[in-house]
N, C-alpha and C positions, 0 to 999 in steps of 0.2 A: 510585877511578877514576871519572872523570866521562865521560859520553857526549856527543858533539857534537849539539846540538839546533839546527839551523839555523832562522833566522827564515823564515816563509812566503815572504816576497819573495826571500830568498836561494835557497830551495829551488826556487822557480818560475823564477828566473833560470838556475840550473844545469841544470834540465830543458830550458829553451829553447835553451841554447846548447850542449848535449851533441851531439857528432858521433860516429856510429858508422859508420865506413867499410865494415864487413863487410856492412851492409844495402844497399850501393849495387851494382847490376848495370850495368855500363858499356853494354852493348848495349840494355838496355831504357831506360836514361836517354837515350841518343842517339835511339833510336826515338821515344820520347815528346817529346823536344825538337824533333825535325823535324816532328812532327804539330802541335804547338802553334804554332810559328813559321810553318809553311806556312798554317795556317788564318788567322792574323793578317795575313800578307802578302798573301793572295789578297783579303782584304777590303779592304786598302788599294789593291791594284792595280785592283780593280773600283770604286774610288771610294766605298766604304762601310765606313770603318774601324770604325763601330759594330757592324755585322754581323761583321767580322773579329774584334773582341774577344769577342763572344758565341760565336762558333765556336771560338776559342782556349780560352775557358773550358770549353766542352763537351769539347774535346780533353784539356784538363787533368783534368776530371772522369773521363773514360774512362781516362786514364793510371793512375789509381789502382787500377783492376782488372786491369792489365796484368801478365803473369808469363811464365814459361818453359814454361807448359803447351802441349799440342799445339794447333795452329791451330783445330780444331773446338771444342774447349772454351773457349779464349781468345776466339774470335769471339762464341760464344753469351753470355758473360760480359760482354764489351764492349758488345754490343748491348743487353743488359738494362740495363746502367748507363747 
């Protein structure tokens, strides 16, 4: 019996294209999407798209620390990040 030993490129591609729906929390995804888009749109509205992109990237960075924890814990974690 032989074992399947994928090439490194095939293993990388499989890792990059794997989708695990159990890790998605819809309310957090919507909240983070709204924060990202709002930052970008406000930058464009105030005629400063560069600042909007930077703010949107900051919102994206903060979104990685978002969770279902209580507000006090979540706020502290998001401010630190």
